[in-house]
C-alpha atoms as one frame of an Amber mdcrd trajectory, in Angstrom:
protein
  -5.278 -13.525 -21.920  -7.251 -16.565 -23.021  -8.550 -17.382 -19.546  -9.567
 -13.780 -18.865 -11.360 -13.636 -22.223 -13.200 -16.846 -21.382 -14.294 -15.560
 -17.958 -15.498 -12.305 -19.479 -17.186 -13.599 -22.633 -18.538 -16.971 -21.507
 -19.277 -16.334 -17.837 -19.723 -12.676 -16.949 -21.431 -11.419 -20.103 -24.002
 -14.224 -19.839 -24.614 -13.802 -16.108 -27.708 -12.008 -14.870 -26.599 -12.190
 -11.241 -23.232 -11.605  -9.535 -20.743 -14.485  -9.683 -18.838 -15.666  -6.611
 -15.586 -17.474  -7.454 -13.950 -19.177  -4.462 -10.362 -20.454  -4.492  -9.777
 -22.792  -1.544  -6.306 -23.802  -0.269  -4.599 -21.353  -2.630  -1.399 -21.635
  -0.579  -0.829 -24.932  -2.367   0.081 -22.849  -5.420   3.014 -21.309  -3.501
   5.082 -24.415  -4.288   4.923 -23.941  -8.059   6.972 -21.750 -10.382   3.870
 -20.251 -11.983   2.580 -18.844  -8.674   3.455 -15.218  -9.498   1.678 -15.400
 -12.855  -1.361 -17.040 -11.278  -1.732 -14.508  -8.489  -1.021 -11.598 -10.842
  -3.957 -12.803 -12.934  -6.245 -12.891  -9.896  -5.075  -9.378  -8.965  -5.775
  -8.197 -12.532  -9.337  -9.541 -12.308  -9.803  -7.647  -9.070  -8.514  -4.448
 -10.660 -10.846  -4.850 -13.637 -13.824  -4.677 -11.273 -13.081  -0.987 -10.712
 -13.084  -0.004 -14.385 -15.217  -2.471 -16.366 -18.937  -2.902 -15.744 -19.023
  -6.594 -16.673 -16.170  -7.397 -14.282 -18.140  -5.832 -11.429 -20.206  -9.034
 -11.402 -17.168 -11.067 -10.359 -16.555 -11.498  -6.630 -13.430 -13.324  -5.520
 -12.688 -15.216  -2.302  -9.224 -16.640  -1.554  -8.905 -19.069   1.355  -5.481
 -20.022   2.658  -3.716 -21.166   5.819  -0.210 -19.878   5.024   0.326 -16.144
   4.582   1.716 -15.057   1.224   4.303 -12.535   2.381   7.206 -14.995   2.017
   6.069 -16.327  -1.323   4.930 -13.420  -3.521   7.906 -11.484  -4.881   6.021
  -8.405  -6.115   3.371  -7.390  -3.589   2.022  -4.837  -6.074   0.856  -7.783
  -8.183  -0.520  -9.698  -5.215  -4.251 -10.254  -4.579  -3.511 -10.687  -0.869
  -3.117  -7.010  -0.012  -6.356  -5.729  -1.582  -9.983  -6.218  -0.702 -11.215
  -7.264   2.732  -9.045  -9.552   4.833 -10.710 -11.806   7.405  -8.170 -13.376
   9.736  -8.894 -16.359  11.935  -7.178 -15.570  15.226  -5.575 -18.016  17.616
  -7.930 -20.421  19.324  -8.565 -20.061  23.035  -8.165 -23.030  25.357 -11.945
 -23.466  25.471 -12.004 -23.672  21.665  -9.229 -26.262  21.712 -11.198 -28.277
  24.245 -14.278 -28.013  22.037 -12.265 -29.194  19.037 -11.028 -32.108  21.114
 -14.586 -33.117  22.004 -15.544 -33.033  18.332 -12.726 -35.518  17.682 -13.983
 -38.011  20.281 -11.819 -36.547  23.064  -8.614 -37.966  21.692  -6.735 -35.802
  24.201  -7.657 -37.701  27.343  -6.627 -35.219  30.016  -6.049 -31.527  30.638
  -2.335 -32.333  30.596  -2.571 -33.640  27.031  -4.494 -30.507  26.022  -1.668
 -28.497  27.584   0.895 -30.476  25.577  -0.835 -29.639  22.305  -1.201 -25.965
  23.175   2.441 -25.763  24.302   3.528 -27.266  20.983   1.160 -25.514  18.574
  -0.045 -22.450  20.465  -3.521 -21.515  19.332  -2.709 -21.855  15.616  -6.054
 -22.863  14.033  -4.626 -24.751  11.058  -2.003 -26.642  13.045  -4.480 -27.658
  15.733  -7.122 -28.750  13.223  -4.509 -30.776  11.341  -3.276 -32.270  14.606
  -6.694 -33.473  15.750  -7.591 -34.763  12.290  -4.318 -36.703  12.043  -4.627
 -38.221  15.504  -8.258 -39.176  14.945  -7.781 -40.765  11.524  -4.504 -42.540
  12.324  -5.303 -43.497  15.932  -2.229 -41.681  17.244  -2.043 -40.681  20.889
  -1.241 -37.115  21.915   2.185 -38.013  23.400   3.240 -39.831  20.230   1.921
 -37.034  18.034   3.927 -34.450  19.948   7.067 -36.569  19.506   6.750 -36.877
  15.716   5.096 -33.549  14.878   8.307 -31.924  13.640   9.766 -34.934  11.810
  10.646 -34.584   8.133   8.024 -37.220   7.343   5.638 -36.144  10.091   2.107
 -34.763   9.911   3.294 -31.205   9.188   6.043 -32.148   6.742   4.566 -30.309
   3.733   3.663 -27.226   5.747   7.090 -26.959   7.395   9.112 -27.752   4.286
   7.260 -25.060   2.338   8.405 -22.478   4.865  11.904 -23.945   4.991  12.394
 -23.736   1.229  11.475 -20.066   1.222  13.717 -19.224   4.163  16.618 -21.038
   2.520  16.031 -19.191  -0.756  16.266 -15.762   0.917  19.434 -15.413   3.059
  18.186 -12.254   4.798  15.005 -14.016   5.894  16.947 -17.100   6.956  19.376
 -15.075   9.083  16.521 -13.102  10.605  14.665 -16.278  11.566  17.856 -17.626
  13.143  18.121 -14.455  15.235  14.497 -14.751  16.306  14.954 -18.328  17.493
  18.335 -17.834  19.192  18.265 -14.191  20.311  14.557 -13.267  20.261  15.443
 -10.239  18.133  15.062  -9.141  14.510  17.387  -6.353  13.359  15.466  -5.398
  10.217  12.018  -3.803  10.510  10.860  -4.830   7.032  11.891  -8.436   7.547
  10.298  -8.425  10.997   7.034  -7.364   9.346   7.283 -10.034   6.626   8.027
 -12.825   9.080   5.204 -11.747  11.371   2.690 -11.430   8.521   3.764 -14.838
   7.240   2.719 -16.342  10.566   6.185 -17.516  11.576   6.830 -15.185  14.514
   5.074 -13.311  17.284   5.977  -9.959  18.793   5.048  -6.302  18.839   8.547
  -5.019  18.085  11.763  -6.345  16.483  13.453  -6.255  19.893  11.107  -8.768
  21.503  10.041 -11.570  19.183   9.696 -15.319  19.250   8.682 -18.150  16.980
   4.913 -18.449  16.542   4.906 -21.777  18.361   7.272 -24.387  19.765   6.833
 -26.551  16.669   8.355 -23.802  14.527  11.083 -23.031  17.061  12.174 -26.654
  17.327  11.974 -27.373  13.608  13.855 -24.333  12.347  16.444 -24.373  15.135
  17.818 -27.657  13.813  17.463 -26.901  10.089  18.494 -23.303   9.523
């Protein structure tokens, strides 16, 4: 591999200290046909660290807001199920209030904070995107909540990425329909994939729900 040879010969062999290579927003690659090849390469670099002394210098960090379990076909070639995973959990109400203050208190009442939490839950990415969008576009909380799930709304790219994958896999699509309409998932493996992807919540396939109202409303009308 030309790129692997370059990293080894031009970077690692000339490095006296460990190298930290950070890939930010790698979930953007999920939309492209070459995603499996790209992530297989990253996984191969990780594997080389265990057998080649020079590769031990390379440390990899992947940052992403959308889980890969719907997008990587061969999990054995995925870099997302090796190494150390650090998950950012749902934000508490106090954290949402703090985020609001840092965006000039664009949510003007506890009721508007409630509206955002009811729509987005404590999802860190969705809430951060919501506050950023409202602050930069001067959109009120009520208006934002009305347009959040539109096809040209603030989450259009995020939602359409999920929708394309669900439409491409009939078993996942049918399972998501069951979650939204029946709060059940009849297949344990699919339940696990949907939960790891961040689309659903629940401790068992018999009691599940969409991760947030935004997802429930969007996919109910499109699946």
